N, C-alpha and C positions, 0 to 999 in steps of 0.2 A: 512542626515548630510555623510562626505565620512570618508575611517577607514581608518589610513595607518600605515603599519605594518612596527616592523625595529626590531631590535634586540637591547640590551639594554646600551650595554658598552659605555661609553660617545661621542668616534667620533661617532658611528651611529646614537644618538639621538641629535647631532651638525646637522648630516646633512636632517635627516629624520623630524626636525623643522625648518631648510632651505625652504626645497620643501611645508610643513608646510605654514609656510612665504606666500611662493608665491602665493598660492593655496589662502588665504586668500586674501593678493593684490587683488586676481582676484574675488574676491565673491563669494566662496568656503567654506561651511563651513565647519572643519574638527578635526581626532583626533590621535594621535599617541595609536597604542597596542602595547605594548610590548611584544615579543614571542622569547624565548629562544629557542634557533638552538642544533644539536648535533659539531657542536665545540664550542659552547658558553659554554658546558659541559667536554668537553675533552680541559682539561689547562694544564695539567700534564707531557707528550707526545709532539711533533716532528710534525707539520704537514705532515709532509713526511710519514712518520710513519704511520698514523690512515688511508688515505687513497680513502678514499670516499668523491666523488664525491655531489657537494650542500653540505659541510658541516654549512657552515652560511647561508642556505636560501631554505636548503629540508621544512624542519617547517613550515617556511613565504611565503610558496607556496602553502601547505596543507591549510595555512589561506587564501589565494586569492581561490585558489577552492572552496573552500564549502564554503564561498560568506561573513568571515568569514572579512575579509577587504578586501577592494578596487583596491586598491596601497600597492606597497613594495617599498621602497626607497634599494639596496644597496649599495657597496660601486661593481662598473659593478667590477672589476679583483675576485671578491667573486662569478660569477655566470657563472655558467657549461657552457657555448657553443649551447648546445640542452637545449631548455626552453622544460619544459610539456605542450603537446597538450593542446592548451587553452590559455596556456598566450602569452602574447607577449611582446618583450620591449617595449614601449608605449616611454618613452623620457630616455636621455642624456643632461642634461640640461651642458652649458659651464665649462667646465673640467678644474682643478686645475695639476698645478706642477706635471705632471707622472713621474718625477725622484727620486731618491733612495737618502736621506742623510745620514750623516753618524754625528753622533752627541759626543763627547766628547775630539777629534780630527781629527785632516786630516790627512787621511790616509799615507800621504809622512810624518808623525811626528811623529806617532807611533812606538816605536824603538822594538826592532826584537821579538819575540814570545810574544809580546802584548794578551790580554783576545779582542778577537772582537766578540761582541753577534750579534745575530738573528735568526730567524726562519724558514726563506725559505732561500730552499734551491738552488732556484736558484741564489741570493744575496750570495750564500755562494759557490756557483762552483766559484764564475765569482771573488771573492776577492781569492779564493784559485790560480787562476790563475793571478792576477795582486803580492801578499804579502802570499808565499807558506811560511812565516818565521811565521806567523802568525798564535794565538790558537784559532781556528773561536766554540764559544758554544752558545748553542739552549736557546733562551731565551722566553717564553712567555707571557701572559699578555697584559693589555687593554693598552694604549702608557703612558700615566701615572704611571700602576707598572713598562714597561720596562726603566721610567726613572728614578725611582724611584731606583731600583738592578746598574742603571748605576752613581746614587749618594751616593748610598751606599759601592762600589767600585767591587761591582762584575767581572765589564769590565771597560776596558778600554776606547772604545769606541762601541757603538752599533750604525746599519743598519738602518734607518727605513723610511717608503714613505714622502717625502719631502709635499705631497700633507696634510696630517693630520697634523702631525706638529703643519703647519699654517694655515689650517681649525680653530683647533681647539687654536690658540695666543702663541706657542710656539716656531715658528719658529729663535725668538732669543738663540734658544741653535742649531741649526744646527753648525758647525763646518765646515761642504762641503757638496757641493750637487756634484753629478757626472753626467756629462755628461754620453746621451745615448751613446756615441761607448764608454764608461769603464766598465760601467755597466748599462745593457741594462734591461731596468720598467720591469714588469709583464705589462699580456694583460692584457688594460683598469683601469692600473693602477691612479689615481688622478680624473676618473672620477666616479660617481652617474648613479646608474642603476633606471628608473623610471619601475618597474610589475609591467603591469596590465592584466586581463580580454583582450578575445579577443572587446570588444564592451564593453559597457560600463557608465558608471559616470566615475570610474574610467582615465579611454582610454580617453573619450572626454574631459576628463578635464586639462589633463595631458603632452595634446600633446603641445599645445602654448610652453610647457619650455623646448619645447629642441631646442638641440643649433646644426645643420648641419653641420658644420665642424668636429666641440667633435665627433660627431655623427658615422659622418663618418670614424673617425682618429681608435674608437675603436672599429666599424666593420671590419674593413682593419687587426688588431692586433687579430680577433678574428677569421678573416681566416685562419692567419695562425693556431691558434692554434687549429683550427677545421681540419684539414686537419693534423697535426698530433697526433691526439688524445690524449691529454698527457694529463695527469693529476697534484698533485703537488708531484710525486714522480719521477718529469724528470726537470731539470733544465730549461724553457723555456720561451723570453724574444721579447717583439717585440712591438716598439714602431715606432708611427707614424705621421706623422704632413703633417697641409692643410697646401696648397699655393694658394688663390684665387681656381683656375680649381683642380691640378694637388698635388698629394697624396706621399709622399715622405715614404720609410718602410724599419725597419727595423728589420729583425730576430736573433734570433740569441737560437743553445740550446746546453747543456757544460754535462758530463759526469757531474756526482753526485760528481767524485773528483779535481775537474776542469782542468784535461789532456787537452783536448780536448775540444776545443770552435771551432763549426761551426758558420760562418759567412756567410747573403748574405741583398743584397739589392734591389732594385726596385718603381721603380716612373708609378705613369700613372696618368690618369684622377676622379677623386672622383668620377663621380658617380658607376666604377668596383673598390669601394671599399676595398669588400669581396672575387670580385676572384681573385684580386692583393693580395692581403695574403693566401690565398690557391695557389696561383698559386708560390707564396718567400716560403711556406709552403712543397711546388711539390719539389724547387728547395732545399729546404736546406737538406730531406730526401736524394734524388741525389749528395749530396757535404757529408755526411754522416753518418748526421744524422737518417737512419733509422737504423743504426749500435747500434748506442747507446740506442737507443729505446729498436731496440732486447736485448743488453744487458740489459736493468733498468726490462723490461716484464720477463727475461731469467726467 
């Protein structure tokens, strides 16, 4: 029997059960093992201040490496660009909507000084550039917790990934989906990552779940992040789309206060997705991202 490692949140379990259903339909018997990660234990501090890579993956990857699990299902945006030796990204299923959503009211309808909740430094930096008058406040917790806080009146609006809301059946709560050229998404947002050991039953069983266009898009985005070397402390976004054999890529690096946003775009063949991302990352560095990164890590 295949063991699927997953976090225990409502969204993480939806994702793991979806993969379980696909594998079961293909004739593989499997069960889900819930593993609590460092990120799950730290709920009262903004992620940007925690600053540890692999917050939501480290303990799960340890279970893969020591044989307690055969495969892991992650939100791809949580997966560090460098995987531990012996582990691979075995499959990226077809991606859900990668964009960000506003819940509560549309941005244009929010009054001056409105309170907007987000746990993402990337979202808050871009939002500060769009609406410097807003009061941006941290909100942590699972999706249902964040929605409850909004409903209780703690915020006038909150920003969340559209993908999670749609997967859990809360798409009707979305007031507005923000275009990528307005709010550039997180690397890998909306995509699932199925991680396994380099060989074995987990890898062999999951390869059929891979969606080539989605995989290429996220590899381009991860190429940007890898070349920038950024983590949770730096507002970095990347958004790739695939049309036939061509990939189009947007990359963004912002100063945490939103005062400066560096953008770059590129297109290229799908076969060169990761190197396209790496080159775009280098372009961002040349255009001013290096100064932002140096200042953040100074």
